[in-house]
SENU-370028 format. One line per field, with one value per atom (N, C-alpha, C): residue number from 0; residue in one letter; chain; x, y, z. Coordinates in nm, 3 decimals, decimal comma, padded with zeros to 5 digits. Each point is the difference from the previous one (the first is absolute). Example, Ala and Ser with C-alpha at 12.3 -4.5 7.8 and 13.67 -1.06 7.14 Angstrom:
<atoms>
num: c(0; 0; 0; 1; 1; 1)
residu: c(A; A; A; S; S; S)
chaine: c(A; A; A; A; A; A)
c1: c(01,319; -00,089; 00,090; -00,035; 00,082; -00,077)
c2: c(-00,569; 00,119; 00,120; 00,105; 00,119; 00,109)
c3: c(00,780; 00,000; 00,000; -00,072; 00,006; 00,073)
</atoms>
This chain:
<atoms>
num: c(0; 0; 0; 1; 1; 1; 2; 2; 2; 3; 3; 3; 4; 4; 4; 5; 5; 5; 6; 6; 6; 7; 7; 7; 8; 8; 8; 9; 9; 9; 10; 10; 10; 11; 11; 11; 12; 12; 12; 13; 13; 13; 14; 14; 14; 15; 15; 15; 16; 16; 16; 17; 17; 17; 18; 18; 18; 19; 19; 19; 20; 20; 20; 21; 21; 21; 22; 22; 22; 23; 23; 23; 24; 24; 24; 25; 25; 25; 26; 26; 26; 27; 27; 27; 28; 28; 28; 29; 29; 29; 30; 30; 30; 31; 31; 31; 32; 32; 32; 33; 33; 33; 34; 34; 34; 35; 35; 35; 36; 36; 36; 37; 37; 37; 38; 38; 38; 39; 39; 39; 40; 40; 40; 41; 41; 41; 42; 42; 42; 43; 43; 43; 44; 44; 44; 45; 45; 45; 46; 46; 46; 47; 47; 47; 48; 48; 48; 49; 49; 49; 50; 50; 50; 51; 51; 51; 52; 52; 52; 53; 53; 53; 54; 54; 54; 55; 55; 55; 56; 56; 56)
residu: c(X; X; X; X; X; X; X; X; X; X; X; X; X; X; X; X; X; X; X; X; X; X; X; X; X; X; X; X; X; X; X; X; X; X; X; X; X; X; X; X; X; X; X; X; X; X; X; X; X; X; X; X; X; X; X; X; X; X; X; X; X; X; X; X; X; X; X; X; X; X; X; X; X; X; X; X; X; X; X; X; X; X; X; X; X; X; X; X; X; X; X; X; X; X; X; X; X; X; X; X; X; X; X; X; X; X; X; X; X; X; X; X; X; X; X; X; X; X; X; X; X; X; X; X; X; X; X; X; X; X; X; X; X; X; X; X; X; X; X; X; X; X; X; X; X; X; X; X; X; X; X; X; X; X; X; X; X; X; X; X; X; X; X; X; X; X; X; X; X; X; X)
chaine: c(A; A; A; A; A; A; A; A; A; A; A; A; A; A; A; A; A; A; A; A; A; A; A; A; A; A; A; A; A; A; A; A; A; A; A; A; A; A; A; A; A; A; A; A; A; A; A; A; A; A; A; A; A; A; A; A; A; A; A; A; A; A; A; A; A; A; A; A; A; A; A; A; A; A; A; A; A; A; A; A; A; A; A; A; A; A; A; A; A; A; A; A; A; A; A; A; A; A; A; A; A; A; A; A; A; A; A; A; A; A; A; A; A; A; A; A; A; A; A; A; A; A; A; A; A; A; A; A; A; A; A; A; A; A; A; A; A; A; A; A; A; A; A; A; A; A; A; A; A; A; A; A; A; A; A; A; A; A; A; A; A; A; A; A; A; A; A; A; A; A; A)
c1: c(-03,597; 00,122; 00,120; 00,098; 00,118; 00,096; 00,039; 00,087; 00,144; 00,041; 00,138; -00,002; -00,027; -00,010; 00,132; 00,113; 00,130; 00,041; -00,070; 00,036; -00,015; -00,100; -00,019; 00,113; 00,044; 00,111; 00,128; 00,022; 00,120; -00,003; -00,116; -00,011; 00,031; -00,050; 00,026; 00,148; 00,063; 00,143; 00,082; -00,041; 00,069; -00,008; -00,117; -00,018; 00,084; 00,004; 00,078; 00,149; 00,049; 00,143; 00,034; -00,085; 00,025; 00,000; -00,089; -00,005; 00,129; 00,050; 00,125; 00,115; 00,006; 00,109; -00,005; -00,118; -00,012; 00,042; -00,039; 00,041; 00,151; 00,064; 00,146; 00,067; -00,055; 00,058; -00,008; -00,112; -00,015; 00,098; 00,013; 00,092; 00,144; 00,042; 00,135; 00,019; -00,100; 00,009; 00,018; -00,073; 00,014; 00,140; 00,050; 00,135; 00,106; -00,012; 00,097; -00,002; -00,117; -00,010; 00,061; -00,028; 00,054; 00,152; 00,056; 00,146; 00,067; -00,063; 00,059; 00,001; -00,107; -00,003; 00,109; 00,019; 00,106; 00,138; 00,020; 00,129; 00,029; -00,100; 00,019; 00,035; -00,069; 00,030; 00,143; 00,044; 00,137; 00,102; -00,027; 00,093; 00,007; -00,112; 00,000; 00,079; -00,007; 00,075; 00,150; 00,042; 00,144; 00,057; -00,085; 00,048; 00,063; 00,105; 00,059; -00,099; 00,011; -00,091; 00,015; -00,104; 00,003; 00,111; 00,066; 00,108; 00,136; 00,006; 00,129; 00,030; 00,126; 00,040; 00,050; -00,004; 00,046; 00,152; 00,055; 00,146; 00,061; 00,111; 00,069; -00,052; -00,090; -00,053; 00,049)
c2: c(01,867; 00,076; -00,093; 00,017; -00,085; 00,054; -00,082; 00,049; 00,025; -00,064; 00,017; 00,023; 00,123; 00,024; -00,016; 00,015; -00,013; -00,144; -00,092; -00,141; -00,048; 00,045; -00,040; 00,047; 00,121; 00,056; -00,077; -00,030; -00,076; -00,139; -00,061; -00,134; 00,004; 00,101; 00,013; 00,025; 00,085; 00,025; -00,126; -00,074; -00,125; -00,099; -00,015; -00,092; 00,046; 00,129; 00,052; -00,025; 00,025; -00,021; -00,148; -00,086; -00,144; -00,048; 00,052; -00,039; 00,040; 00,119; 00,046; -00,088; -00,031; -00,083; -00,141; -00,057; -00,133; 00,005; 00,105; 00,015; 00,010; 00,076; 00,012; -00,133; -00,073; -00,130; -00,097; -00,003; -00,088; 00,043; 00,130; 00,052; -00,042; 00,015; -00,038; -00,151; -00,078; -00,146; -00,038; 00,063; -00,028; 00,039; 00,115; 00,041; -00,098; -00,044; -00,094; -00,131; -00,051; -00,125; 00,017; 00,111; 00,025; 00,007; 00,076; 00,014; -00,129; -00,078; -00,129; -00,095; -00,001; -00,086; 00,041; 00,129; 00,047; -00,038; 00,013; -00,032; -00,149; -00,084; -00,144; -00,037; 00,060; -00,028; 00,043; 00,113; 00,047; -00,095; -00,048; -00,093; -00,132; -00,045; -00,124; 00,016; 00,117; 00,023; 00,000; 00,054; 00,012; -00,124; -00,089; -00,121; -00,094; -00,074; -00,098; -00,113; -00,064; -00,113; -00,110; -00,082; -00,109; -00,099; -00,050; -00,097; 00,064; 00,126; 00,068; 00,069; -00,001; 00,068; 00,138; 00,085; 00,137; 00,007; 00,117; 00,014; -00,025; -00,072; -00,025; -00,120; -00,072; -00,119; -00,126)
c3: c(02,021; -00,012; 00,018; -00,086; 00,004; 00,107; 00,099; 00,107; -00,047; -00,107; -00,048; -00,151; -00,043; -00,145; -00,073; 00,068; -00,064; -00,023; 00,062; -00,012; -00,144; -00,070; -00,138; -00,090; 00,022; -00,079; 00,030; 00,128; 00,036; -00,061; -00,003; -00,059; -00,149; -00,069; -00,143; -00,024; 00,080; -00,014; 00,029; 00,102; 00,034; -00,116; -00,057; -00,113; -00,118; -00,026; -00,113; 00,023; 00,120; 00,029; -00,009; 00,052; -00,007; -00,145; -00,082; -00,141; -00,071; 00,030; -00,061; 00,046; 00,129; 00,052; -00,059; -00,013; -00,059; -00,147; -00,070; -00,139; -00,013; 00,086; -00,002; 00,033; 00,095; 00,037; -00,118; -00,070; -00,116; -00,109; -00,022; -00,102; 00,032; 00,124; 00,040; -00,016; 00,036; -00,015; -00,146; -00,090; -00,143; -00,049; 00,045; -00,039; 00,050; 00,123; 00,056; -00,078; -00,029; -00,076; -00,138; -00,066; -00,134; 00,003; 00,092; 00,006; 00,042; 00,087; 00,037; -00,118; -00,078; -00,119; -00,098; -00,020; -00,089; 00,053; 00,129; 00,061; -00,010; 00,023; -00,011; -00,144; -00,097; -00,140; -00,034; 00,054; -00,025; 00,062; 00,121; 00,064; -00,076; -00,054; -00,077; -00,130; -00,062; -00,124; 00,026; 00,113; 00,028; 00,069; 00,046; 00,069; -00,101; 00,042; -00,091; -00,027; -00,116; -00,029; 00,103; 00,013; 00,097; -00,037; 00,103; -00,021; -00,014; -00,028; -00,011; 00,133; 00,036; 00,124; -00,036; 00,097; -00,022; -00,001; -00,025; -00,002; 00,137; 00,000; 00,127; 00,075; -00,057; 00,070; -00,063)
</atoms>
C-alpha cells in the first residue's frame, strides 16, 4: 500500500508546471535576442559613417 498516494499526482503537476515555465523562459529569451538584433541593426543604419563626426562636434 502506498503511504502517500497524492505524491504521484503532485510530482506530475510539478513536472508539468516546470516544463511550462522552462518553455516560457526559452520563448522570452528568443524574443529578447530577436529584438536586440533588430535594434542593433537599426542603430547601425542610423549611425554616421566611420570617420565622420556628428553635428556640433
